[in-house]
PDB file of N, CA, C and O in Angstrom:
ATOM      1  N   MET A   1     -14.587 -22.624 -87.595  1.00  0.00           N
ATOM      2  CA  MET A   1     -14.973 -21.256 -87.382  1.00  0.00           C
ATOM      3  C   MET A   1     -15.518 -21.141 -85.965  1.00  0.00           C
ATOM      4  O   MET A   1     -16.277 -21.997 -85.512  1.00  0.00           O
ATOM      5  N   THR A   2     -15.129 -20.083 -85.271  1.00  0.00           N
ATOM      6  CA  THR A   2     -15.718 -19.787 -83.971  1.00  0.00           C
ATOM      7  C   THR A   2     -16.401 -18.422 -84.034  1.00  0.00           C
ATOM      8  O   THR A   2     -15.955 -17.510 -84.729  1.00  0.00           O
ATOM      9  N   VAL A   3     -17.492 -18.314 -83.287  1.00  0.00           N
ATOM     10  CA  VAL A   3     -18.256 -17.078 -83.197  1.00  0.00           C
ATOM     11  C   VAL A   3     -18.365 -16.735 -81.714  1.00  0.00           C
ATOM     12  O   VAL A   3     -18.959 -17.487 -80.940  1.00  0.00           O
ATOM     13  N   ASP A   4     -17.796 -15.606 -81.323  1.00  0.00           N
ATOM     14  CA  ASP A   4     -17.780 -15.197 -79.922  1.00  0.00           C
ATOM     15  C   ASP A   4     -18.413 -13.813 -79.796  1.00  0.00           C
ATOM     16  O   ASP A   4     -17.725 -12.797 -79.903  1.00  0.00           O
ATOM     17  N   ILE A   5     -19.729 -13.778 -79.569  1.00  0.00           N
ATOM     18  CA  ILE A   5     -20.467 -12.534 -79.379  1.00  0.00           C
ATOM     19  C   ILE A   5     -20.519 -12.272 -77.881  1.00  0.00           C
ATOM     20  O   ILE A   5     -20.912 -13.152 -77.115  1.00  0.00           O
ATOM     21  N   ASP A   6     -20.128 -11.076 -77.450  1.00  0.00           N
ATOM     22  CA  ASP A   6     -20.143 -10.748 -76.027  1.00  0.00           C
ATOM     23  C   ASP A   6     -21.500 -11.076 -75.412  1.00  0.00           C
ATOM     24  O   ASP A   6     -22.542 -10.706 -75.954  1.00  0.00           O
ATOM     25  N   GLY A   7     -21.479 -11.776 -74.272  1.00  0.00           N
ATOM     26  CA  GLY A   7     -22.700 -12.095 -73.557  1.00  0.00           C
ATOM     27  C   GLY A   7     -23.440 -13.315 -74.066  1.00  0.00           C
ATOM     28  O   GLY A   7     -24.492 -13.660 -73.527  1.00  0.00           O
ATOM     29  N   ARG A   8     -22.920 -13.979 -75.090  1.00  0.00           N
ATOM     30  CA  ARG A   8     -23.561 -15.178 -75.635  1.00  0.00           C
ATOM     31  C   ARG A   8     -22.595 -16.337 -75.557  1.00  0.00           C
ATOM     32  O   ARG A   8     -21.395 -16.133 -75.371  1.00  0.00           O
ATOM     33  N   SER A   9     -23.092 -17.540 -75.694  1.00  0.00           N
ATOM     34  CA  SER A   9     -22.246 -18.731 -75.665  1.00  0.00           C
ATOM     35  C   SER A   9     -21.347 -18.781 -76.900  1.00  0.00           C
ATOM     36  O   SER A   9     -21.751 -18.376 -77.990  1.00  0.00           O
ATOM     37  N   LEU A  10     -20.128 -19.280 -76.716  1.00  0.00           N
ATOM     38  CA  LEU A  10     -19.206 -19.469 -77.834  1.00  0.00           C
ATOM     39  C   LEU A  10     -19.755 -20.558 -78.751  1.00  0.00           C
ATOM     40  O   LEU A  10     -20.183 -21.615 -78.288  1.00  0.00           O
ATOM     41  N   LEU A  11     -19.740 -20.290 -80.046  1.00  0.00           N
ATOM     42  CA  LEU A  11     -20.196 -21.256 -81.035  1.00  0.00           C
ATOM     43  C   LEU A  11     -19.021 -21.688 -81.895  1.00  0.00           C
ATOM     44  O   LEU A  11     -18.115 -20.894 -82.149  1.00  0.00           O
ATOM     45  N   ALA A  12     -19.024 -22.946 -82.349  1.00  0.00           N
ATOM     46  CA  ALA A  12     -17.969 -23.451 -83.224  1.00  0.00           C
ATOM     47  C   ALA A  12     -18.586 -24.290 -84.336  1.00  0.00           C
ATOM     48  O   ALA A  12     -19.534 -25.043 -84.109  1.00  0.00           O
ATOM     49  N   TYR A  13     -18.032 -24.148 -85.551  1.00  0.00           N
ATOM     50  CA  TYR A  13     -18.525 -24.869 -86.720  1.00  0.00           C
ATOM     51  C   TYR A  13     -17.341 -25.517 -87.428  1.00  0.00           C
ATOM     52  O   TYR A  13     -16.222 -25.004 -87.389  1.00  0.00           O
ATOM     53  N   ASN A  14     -17.601 -26.654 -88.078  1.00  0.00           N
ATOM     54  CA  ASN A  14     -16.542 -27.361 -88.805  1.00  0.00           C
ATOM     55  C   ASN A  14     -16.340 -26.843 -90.219  1.00  0.00           C
ATOM     56  O   ASN A  14     -15.305 -27.113 -90.830  1.00  0.00           O
ATOM     57  N   ASP A  15     -17.297 -26.112 -90.748  1.00  0.00           N
ATOM     58  CA  ASP A  15     -17.175 -25.600 -92.112  1.00  0.00           C
ATOM     59  C   ASP A  15     -17.862 -24.245 -92.197  1.00  0.00           C
ATOM     60  O   ASP A  15     -18.551 -23.827 -91.267  1.00  0.00           O
ATOM     61  N   LEU A  16     -17.669 -23.573 -93.308  1.00  0.00           N
ATOM     62  CA  LEU A  16     -18.332 -22.297 -93.563  1.00  0.00           C
ATOM     63  C   LEU A  16     -19.464 -22.540 -94.540  1.00  0.00           C
ATOM     64  O   LEU A  16     -19.261 -23.114 -95.610  1.00  0.00           O
ATOM     65  N   CYS A  17     -20.649 -22.106 -94.174  1.00  0.00           N
ATOM     66  CA  CYS A  17     -21.795 -22.331 -95.045  1.00  0.00           C
ATOM     67  C   CYS A  17     -22.770 -21.187 -94.861  1.00  0.00           C
ATOM     68  O   CYS A  17     -23.352 -21.045 -93.786  1.00  0.00           O
ATOM     69  N   TYR A  18     -22.963 -20.371 -95.879  1.00  0.00           N
ATOM     70  CA  TYR A  18     -23.896 -19.252 -95.809  1.00  0.00           C
ATOM     71  C   TYR A  18     -25.307 -19.759 -95.548  1.00  0.00           C
ATOM     72  O   TYR A  18     -25.777 -20.675 -96.222  1.00  0.00           O
ATOM     73  N   ASN A  19     -25.979 -19.167 -94.572  1.00  0.00           N
ATOM     74  CA  ASN A  19     -27.368 -19.472 -94.245  1.00  0.00           C
ATOM     75  C   ASN A  19     -27.562 -20.915 -93.778  1.00  0.00           C
ATOM     76  O   ASN A  19     -28.618 -21.503 -94.009  1.00  0.00           O
ATOM     77  N   CYS A  20     -26.556 -21.484 -93.127  1.00  0.00           N
ATOM     78  CA  CYS A  20     -26.643 -22.854 -92.614  1.00  0.00           C
ATOM     79  C   CYS A  20     -26.350 -22.880 -91.122  1.00  0.00           C
ATOM     80  O   CYS A  20     -25.354 -22.307 -90.680  1.00  0.00           O
ATOM     81  N   GLY A  21     -27.173 -23.515 -90.362  1.00  0.00           N
ATOM     82  CA  GLY A  21     -26.885 -23.803 -88.962  1.00  0.00           C
ATOM     83  C   GLY A  21     -26.604 -22.594 -88.092  1.00  0.00           C
ATOM     84  O   GLY A  21     -25.883 -22.721 -87.103  1.00  0.00           O
ATOM     85  N   GLY A  22     -27.136 -21.437 -88.412  1.00  0.00           N
ATOM     86  CA  GLY A  22     -26.934 -20.262 -87.573  1.00  0.00           C
ATOM     87  C   GLY A  22     -25.589 -19.602 -87.707  1.00  0.00           C
ATOM     88  O   GLY A  22     -25.223 -18.792 -86.855  1.00  0.00           O
ATOM     89  N   GLN A  23     -24.826 -19.918 -88.756  1.00  0.00           N
ATOM     90  CA  GLN A  23     -23.508 -19.315 -88.920  1.00  0.00           C
ATOM     91  C   GLN A  23     -23.585 -17.837 -89.269  1.00  0.00           C
ATOM     92  O   GLN A  23     -22.648 -17.088 -88.992  1.00  0.00           O
ATOM     93  N   ASP A  24     -24.666 -17.416 -89.861  1.00  0.00           N
ATOM     94  CA  ASP A  24     -24.859 -15.993 -90.104  1.00  0.00           C
ATOM     95  C   ASP A  24     -26.107 -15.582 -89.314  1.00  0.00           C
ATOM     96  O   ASP A  24     -27.097 -16.312 -89.268  1.00  0.00           O
ATOM     97  N   TYR A  25     -26.038 -14.439 -88.715  1.00  0.00           N
ATOM     98  CA  TYR A  25     -27.055 -14.030 -87.761  1.00  0.00           C
ATOM     99  C   TYR A  25     -27.919 -12.915 -88.302  1.00  0.00           C
ATOM    100  O   TYR A  25     -27.414 -11.961 -88.895  1.00  0.00           O
ATOM    101  N   SER A  26     -29.222 -13.030 -88.100  1.00  0.00           N
ATOM    102  CA  SER A  26     -30.107 -11.912 -88.371  1.00  0.00           C
ATOM    103  C   SER A  26     -30.457 -11.191 -87.077  1.00  0.00           C
ATOM    104  O   SER A  26     -30.908 -10.047 -87.116  1.00  0.00           O
ATOM    105  N   ASN A  27     -30.258 -11.840 -85.929  1.00  0.00           N
ATOM    106  CA  ASN A  27     -30.560 -11.231 -84.642  1.00  0.00           C
ATOM    107  C   ASN A  27     -29.411 -11.509 -83.681  1.00  0.00           C
ATOM    108  O   ASN A  27     -29.269 -12.623 -83.176  1.00  0.00           O
ATOM    109  N   LEU A  28     -28.603 -10.499 -83.433  1.00  0.00           N
ATOM    110  CA  LEU A  28     -27.459 -10.662 -82.546  1.00  0.00           C
ATOM    111  C   LEU A  28     -27.791 -10.292 -81.111  1.00  0.00           C
ATOM    112  O   LEU A  28     -26.909 -10.320 -80.252  1.00  0.00           O
ATOM    113  N   GLY A  29     -29.035  -9.949 -80.831  1.00  0.00           N
ATOM    114  CA  GLY A  29     -29.419  -9.608 -79.466  1.00  0.00           C
ATOM    115  C   GLY A  29     -29.369  -8.115 -79.236  1.00  0.00           C
ATOM    116  O   GLY A  29     -29.656  -7.327 -80.137  1.00  0.00           O
ATOM    117  N   ALA A  30     -29.002  -7.726 -78.024  1.00  0.00           N
ATOM    118  CA  ALA A  30     -29.018  -6.320 -77.626  1.00  0.00           C
ATOM    119  C   ALA A  30     -27.963  -5.509 -78.371  1.00  0.00           C
ATOM    120  O   ALA A  30     -26.865  -5.993 -78.643  1.00  0.00           O
ATOM    121  N   TRP A  31     -28.310  -4.294 -78.688  1.00  0.00           N
ATOM    122  CA  TRP A  31     -27.376  -3.355 -79.303  1.00  0.00           C
ATOM    123  C   TRP A  31     -26.883  -2.411 -78.234  1.00  0.00           C
ATOM    124  O   TRP A  31     -27.647  -2.157 -77.302  1.00  0.00           O
ATOM    125  N   PRO A  32     -25.699  -1.874 -78.273  1.00  0.00           N
ATOM    126  CA  PRO A  32     -24.631  -2.233 -79.218  1.00  0.00           C
ATOM    127  C   PRO A  32     -24.115  -3.631 -78.924  1.00  0.00           C
ATOM    128  O   PRO A  32     -24.371  -4.182 -77.853  1.00  0.00           O
ATOM    129  N   TRP A  33     -23.384  -4.207 -79.879  1.00  0.00           N
ATOM    130  CA  TRP A  33     -22.797  -5.523 -79.653  1.00  0.00           C
ATOM    131  C   TRP A  33     -21.375  -5.568 -80.195  1.00  0.00           C
ATOM    132  O   TRP A  33     -20.978  -4.754 -81.028  1.00  0.00           O
ATOM    133  N   HIS A  34     -20.627  -6.537 -79.701  1.00  0.00           N
ATOM    134  CA  HIS A  34     -19.241  -6.758 -80.124  1.00  0.00           C
ATOM    135  C   HIS A  34     -19.056  -8.261 -80.301  1.00  0.00           C
ATOM    136  O   HIS A  34     -19.555  -9.053 -79.502  1.00  0.00           O
ATOM    137  N   GLY A  35     -18.345  -8.642 -81.339  1.00  0.00           N
ATOM    138  CA  GLY A  35     -18.088 -10.056 -81.576  1.00  0.00           C
ATOM    139  C   GLY A  35     -16.773 -10.281 -82.283  1.00  0.00           C
ATOM    140  O   GLY A  35     -16.255  -9.401 -82.970  1.00  0.00           O
ATOM    141  N   VAL A  36     -16.241 -11.483 -82.102  1.00  0.00           N
ATOM    142  CA  VAL A  36     -15.011 -11.904 -82.776  1.00  0.00           C
ATOM    143  C   VAL A  36     -15.323 -13.192 -83.531  1.00  0.00           C
ATOM    144  O   VAL A  36     -15.793 -14.169 -82.948  1.00  0.00           O
ATOM    145  N   PHE A  37     -15.059 -13.179 -84.825  1.00  0.00           N
ATOM    146  CA  PHE A  37     -15.280 -14.329 -85.686  1.00  0.00           C
ATOM    147  C   PHE A  37     -13.906 -14.808 -86.159  1.00  0.00           C
ATOM    148  O   PHE A  37     -13.140 -14.025 -86.719  1.00  0.00           O
ATOM    149  N   THR A  38     -13.593 -16.070 -85.943  1.00  0.00           N
ATOM    150  CA  THR A  38     -12.278 -16.610 -86.297  1.00  0.00           C
ATOM    151  C   THR A  38     -12.457 -17.827 -87.191  1.00  0.00           C
ATOM    152  O   THR A  38     -13.269 -18.704 -86.896  1.00  0.00           O
ATOM    153  N   VAL A  39     -11.695 -17.885 -88.290  1.00  0.00           N
ATOM    154  CA  VAL A  39     -11.793 -18.981 -89.253  1.00  0.00           C
ATOM    155  C   VAL A  39     -10.406 -19.530 -89.527  1.00  0.00           C
ATOM    156  O   VAL A  39      -9.461 -18.768 -89.736  1.00  0.00           O
ATOM    157  N   ASP A  40     -10.279 -20.859 -89.527  1.00  0.00           N
ATOM    158  CA  ASP A  40      -9.063 -21.533 -89.986  1.00  0.00           C
ATOM    159  C   ASP A  40      -9.430 -22.251 -91.274  1.00  0.00           C
ATOM    160  O   ASP A  40     -10.077 -23.298 -91.251  1.00  0.00           O
ATOM    161  N   GLN A  41      -9.012 -21.683 -92.394  1.00  0.00           N
ATOM    162  CA  GLN A  41      -9.358 -22.246 -93.687  1.00  0.00           C
ATOM    163  C   GLN A  41      -8.087 -22.695 -94.389  1.00  0.00           C
ATOM    164  O   GLN A  41      -7.338 -21.888 -94.939  1.00  0.00           O
ATOM    165  N   GLY A  42      -7.863 -23.999 -94.357  1.00  0.00           N
ATOM    166  CA  GLY A  42      -6.671 -24.554 -94.989  1.00  0.00           C
ATOM    167  C   GLY A  42      -5.386 -24.057 -94.357  1.00  0.00           C
ATOM    168  O   GLY A  42      -4.384 -23.893 -95.052  1.00  0.00           O
ATOM    169  N   GLY A  43      -5.391 -23.815 -93.058  1.00  0.00           N
ATOM    170  CA  GLY A  43      -4.203 -23.352 -92.360  1.00  0.00           C
ATOM    171  C   GLY A  43      -4.028 -21.842 -92.350  1.00  0.00           C
ATOM    172  O   GLY A  43      -3.090 -21.338 -91.734  1.00  0.00           O
ATOM    173  N   ILE A  44      -4.914 -21.107 -93.023  1.00  0.00           N
ATOM    174  CA  ILE A  44      -4.867 -19.649 -93.006  1.00  0.00           C
ATOM    175  C   ILE A  44      -5.861 -19.165 -91.953  1.00  0.00           C
ATOM    176  O   ILE A  44      -7.068 -19.361 -92.096  1.00  0.00           O
ATOM    177  N   LEU A  45      -5.354 -18.539 -90.906  1.00  0.00           N
ATOM    178  CA  LEU A  45      -6.182 -18.067 -89.816  1.00  0.00           C
ATOM    179  C   LEU A  45      -6.644 -16.641 -90.101  1.00  0.00           C
ATOM    180  O   LEU A  45      -5.828 -15.753 -90.347  1.00  0.00           O
ATOM    181  N   THR A  46      -7.953 -16.433 -90.067  1.00  0.00           N
ATOM    182  CA  THR A  46      -8.544 -15.126 -90.315  1.00  0.00           C
ATOM    183  C   THR A  46      -9.410 -14.749 -89.132  1.00  0.00           C
ATOM    184  O   THR A  46     -10.136 -15.587 -88.597  1.00  0.00           O
ATOM    185  N   ARG A  47      -9.338 -13.493 -88.720  1.00  0.00           N
ATOM    186  CA  ARG A  47     -10.116 -13.015 -87.573  1.00  0.00           C
ATOM    187  C   ARG A  47     -10.785 -11.698 -87.938  1.00  0.00           C
ATOM    188  O   ARG A  47     -10.157 -10.792 -88.486  1.00  0.00           O
ATOM    189  N   TRP A  48     -12.075 -11.613 -87.620  1.00  0.00           N
ATOM    190  CA  TRP A  48     -12.814 -10.372 -87.747  1.00  0.00           C
ATOM    191  C   TRP A  48     -13.252  -9.947 -86.351  1.00  0.00           C
ATOM    192  O   TRP A  48     -13.884 -10.719 -85.631  1.00  0.00           O
ATOM    193  N   ASP A  49     -12.921  -8.737 -85.979  1.00  0.00           N
ATOM    194  CA  ASP A  49     -13.312  -8.163 -84.696  1.00  0.00           C
ATOM    195  C   ASP A  49     -14.277  -7.031 -85.018  1.00  0.00           C
ATOM    196  O   ASP A  49     -13.876  -6.015 -85.586  1.00  0.00           O
ATOM    197  N   ILE A  50     -15.554  -7.201 -84.655  1.00  0.00           N
ATOM    198  CA  ILE A  50     -16.598  -6.281 -85.090  1.00  0.00           C
ATOM    199  C   ILE A  50     -17.257  -5.624 -83.874  1.00  0.00           C
ATOM    200  O   ILE A  50     -17.655  -6.305 -82.929  1.00  0.00           O
ATOM    201  N   THR A  51     -17.365  -4.305 -83.910  1.00  0.00           N
ATOM    202  CA  THR A  51     -18.058  -3.542 -82.876  1.00  0.00           C
ATOM    203  C   THR A  51     -19.113  -2.690 -83.553  1.00  0.00           C
ATOM    204  O   THR A  51     -18.818  -2.009 -84.536  1.00  0.00           O
ATOM    205  N   THR A  52     -20.343  -2.713 -83.046  1.00  0.00           N
ATOM    206  CA  THR A  52     -21.405  -1.892 -83.609  1.00  0.00           C
ATOM    207  C   THR A  52     -22.032  -1.014 -82.529  1.00  0.00           C
ATOM    208  O   THR A  52     -22.012  -1.346 -81.344  1.00  0.00           O
ATOM    209  N   ASP A  53     -22.581   0.101 -82.964  1.00  0.00           N
ATOM    210  CA  ASP A  53     -23.412   0.906 -82.069  1.00  0.00           C
ATOM    211  C   ASP A  53     -24.621   1.368 -82.864  1.00  0.00           C
ATOM    212  O   ASP A  53     -24.690   1.133 -84.070  1.00  0.00           O
ATOM    213  N   GLY A  54     -25.566   2.016 -82.216  1.00  0.00           N
ATOM    214  CA  GLY A  54     -26.804   2.399 -82.867  1.00  0.00           C
ATOM    215  C   GLY A  54     -27.891   1.416 -82.509  1.00  0.00           C
ATOM    216  O   GLY A  54     -28.011   1.001 -81.356  1.00  0.00           O
ATOM    217  N   SER A  55     -28.694   1.038 -83.511  1.00  0.00           N
ATOM    218  CA  SER A  55     -29.782   0.090 -83.258  1.00  0.00           C
ATOM    219  C   SER A  55     -30.009  -0.777 -84.483  1.00  0.00           C
ATOM    220  O   SER A  55     -29.543  -0.470 -85.580  1.00  0.00           O
ATOM    221  N   SER A  56     -30.737  -1.871 -84.271  1.00  0.00           N
ATOM    222  CA  SER A  56     -31.011  -2.787 -85.375  1.00  0.00           C
ATOM    223  C   SER A  56     -32.074  -2.238 -86.321  1.00  0.00           C
ATOM    224  O   SER A  56     -32.217  -2.729 -87.441  1.00  0.00           O
ATOM    225  N   THR A  57     -32.820  -1.226 -85.883  1.00  0.00           N
ATOM    226  CA  THR A  57     -33.883  -0.678 -86.718  1.00  0.00           C
ATOM    227  C   THR A  57     -33.596   0.730 -87.229  1.00  0.00           C
ATOM    228  O   THR A  57     -34.371   1.278 -88.014  1.00  0.00           O
ATOM    229  N   GLY A  58     -32.489   1.316 -86.788  1.00  0.00           N
ATOM    230  CA  GLY A  58     -32.142   2.667 -87.222  1.00  0.00           C
ATOM    231  C   GLY A  58     -30.716   2.728 -87.706  1.00  0.00           C
ATOM    232  O   GLY A  58     -30.116   1.710 -88.051  1.00  0.00           O
ATOM    233  N   ASP A  59     -30.181   3.926 -87.729  1.00  0.00           N
ATOM    234  CA  ASP A  59     -28.801   4.109 -88.149  1.00  0.00           C
ATOM    235  C   ASP A  59     -27.858   3.401 -87.183  1.00  0.00           C
ATOM    236  O   ASP A  59     -28.105   3.356 -85.978  1.00  0.00           O
ATOM    237  N   CYS A  60     -26.787   2.856 -87.720  1.00  0.00           N
ATOM    238  CA  CYS A  60     -25.776   2.224 -86.877  1.00  0.00           C
ATOM    239  C   CYS A  60     -24.411   2.397 -87.527  1.00  0.00           C
ATOM    240  O   CYS A  60     -24.300   2.717 -88.710  1.00  0.00           O
ATOM    241  N   THR A  61     -23.383   2.181 -86.731  1.00  0.00           N
ATOM    242  CA  THR A  61     -22.005   2.224 -87.206  1.00  0.00           C
ATOM    243  C   THR A  61     -21.363   0.893 -86.868  1.00  0.00           C
ATOM    244  O   THR A  61     -21.491   0.410 -85.743  1.00  0.00           O
ATOM    245  N   ALA A  62     -20.679   0.302 -87.819  1.00  0.00           N
ATOM    246  CA  ALA A  62     -19.948  -0.939 -87.594  1.00  0.00           C
ATOM    247  C   ALA A  62     -18.474  -0.679 -87.849  1.00  0.00           C
ATOM    248  O   ALA A  62     -18.103  -0.139 -88.891  1.00  0.00           O
ATOM    249  N   ILE A  63     -17.637  -1.063 -86.899  1.00  0.00           N
ATOM    250  CA  ILE A  63     -16.191  -0.954 -87.048  1.00  0.00           C
ATOM    251  C   ILE A  63     -15.647  -2.372 -87.144  1.00  0.00           C
ATOM    252  O   ILE A  63     -15.866  -3.189 -86.249  1.00  0.00           O
ATOM    253  N   VAL A  64     -14.934  -2.663 -88.238  1.00  0.00           N
ATOM    254  CA  VAL A  64     -14.457  -4.015 -88.500  1.00  0.00           C
ATOM    255  C   VAL A  64     -12.947  -3.989 -88.648  1.00  0.00           C
ATOM    256  O   VAL A  64     -12.405  -3.231 -89.452  1.00  0.00           O
ATOM    257  N   TYR A  65     -12.274  -4.819 -87.870  1.00  0.00           N
ATOM    258  CA  TYR A  65     -10.836  -5.038 -88.013  1.00  0.00           C
ATOM    259  C   TYR A  65     -10.659  -6.473 -88.486  1.00  0.00           C
ATOM    260  O   TYR A  65     -11.207  -7.399 -87.888  1.00  0.00           O
ATOM    261  N   SER A  66      -9.905  -6.659 -89.543  1.00  0.00           N
ATOM    262  CA  SER A  66      -9.656  -8.026 -90.002  1.00  0.00           C
ATOM    263  C   SER A  66      -8.164  -8.250 -90.143  1.00  0.00           C
ATOM    264  O   SER A  66      -7.389  -7.328 -90.397  1.00  0.00           O
ATOM    265  N   SER A  67      -7.793  -9.496 -89.971  1.00  0.00           N
ATOM    266  CA  SER A  67      -6.395  -9.870 -90.195  1.00  0.00           C
ATOM    267  C   SER A  67      -6.368 -11.238 -90.834  1.00  0.00           C
ATOM    268  O   SER A  67      -7.113 -12.134 -90.437  1.00  0.00           O
ATOM    269  N   GLY A  68      -5.508 -11.398 -91.828  1.00  0.00           N
ATOM    270  CA  GLY A  68      -5.317 -12.692 -92.460  1.00  0.00           C
ATOM    271  C   GLY A  68      -6.090 -12.906 -93.739  1.00  0.00           C
ATOM    272  O   GLY A  68      -5.787 -13.844 -94.475  1.00  0.00           O
ATOM    273  N   ALA A  69      -7.077 -12.075 -94.037  1.00  0.00           N
ATOM    274  CA  ALA A  69      -7.916 -12.327 -95.209  1.00  0.00           C
ATOM    275  C   ALA A  69      -7.888 -11.189 -96.213  1.00  0.00           C
ATOM    276  O   ALA A  69      -8.626 -11.230 -97.198  1.00  0.00           O
ATOM    277  N   GLY A  70      -7.081 -10.200 -96.002  1.00  0.00           N
ATOM    278  CA  GLY A  70      -7.102  -9.063 -96.892  1.00  0.00           C
ATOM    279  C   GLY A  70      -8.184  -8.094 -96.452  1.00  0.00           C
ATOM    280  O   GLY A  70      -8.265  -7.750 -95.273  1.00  0.00           O
ATOM    281  N   GLY A  71      -9.018  -7.648 -97.388  1.00  0.00           N
ATOM    282  CA  GLY A  71     -10.044  -6.670 -97.086  1.00  0.00           C
ATOM    283  C   GLY A  71     -11.245  -7.265 -96.372  1.00  0.00           C
ATOM    284  O   GLY A  71     -11.415  -8.483 -96.314  1.00  0.00           O
ATOM    285  N   SER A  72     -12.079  -6.379 -95.829  1.00  0.00           N
ATOM    286  CA  SER A  72     -13.304  -6.788 -95.147  1.00  0.00           C
ATOM    287  C   SER A  72     -14.481  -6.137 -95.826  1.00  0.00           C
ATOM    288  O   SER A  72     -14.410  -4.972 -96.217  1.00  0.00           O
ATOM    289  N   ASP A  73     -15.572  -6.880 -95.973  1.00  0.00           N
ATOM    290  CA  ASP A  73     -16.799  -6.360 -96.541  1.00  0.00           C
ATOM    291  C   ASP A  73     -17.939  -6.620 -95.571  1.00  0.00           C
ATOM    292  O   ASP A  73     -17.996  -7.672 -94.934  1.00  0.00           O
ATOM    293  N   ILE A  74     -18.846  -5.657 -95.462  1.00  0.00           N
ATOM    294  CA  ILE A  74     -20.072  -5.848 -94.701  1.00  0.00           C
ATOM    295  C   ILE A  74     -21.209  -5.747 -95.696  1.00  0.00           C
ATOM    296  O   ILE A  74     -21.291  -4.779 -96.452  1.00  0.00           O
ATOM    297  N   VAL A  75     -22.093  -6.745 -95.701  1.00  0.00           N
ATOM    298  CA  VAL A  75     -23.216  -6.759 -96.615  1.00  0.00           C
ATOM    299  C   VAL A  75     -24.494  -6.738 -95.794  1.00  0.00           C
ATOM    300  O   VAL A  75     -24.701  -7.593 -94.932  1.00  0.00           O
ATOM    301  N   GLN A  76     -25.346  -5.766 -96.061  1.00  0.00           N
ATOM    302  CA  GLN A  76     -26.633  -5.677 -95.386  1.00  0.00           C
ATOM    303  C   GLN A  76     -27.710  -6.100 -96.360  1.00  0.00           C
ATOM    304  O   GLN A  76     -27.919  -5.433 -97.373  1.00  0.00           O
ATOM    305  N   PRO A  77     -28.406  -7.204 -96.075  1.00  0.00           N
ATOM    306  CA  PRO A  77     -29.437  -7.652 -97.024  1.00  0.00           C
ATOM    307  C   PRO A  77     -30.583  -6.689 -97.143  1.00  0.00           C
ATOM    308  O   PRO A  77     -31.520  -6.935 -97.902  1.00  0.00           O
TER     309      PRO A  77
END
């Protein structure tokens, strides 16, 4: 898995693990932000291209384009 958030260093992980090693972010930095998340899972390549505007403490809009995985879900804890 690679995580490419604009303005931040590219990150790469060997596996997918919720809440492990910074793979999921609670603080993405300055808003608005844009990022591309790419996963190769058993030879199936999936990409999420996410753009947000608004703020981390108020209303925001997230636009998500995905390919390779079917539908996309955004979960806000």
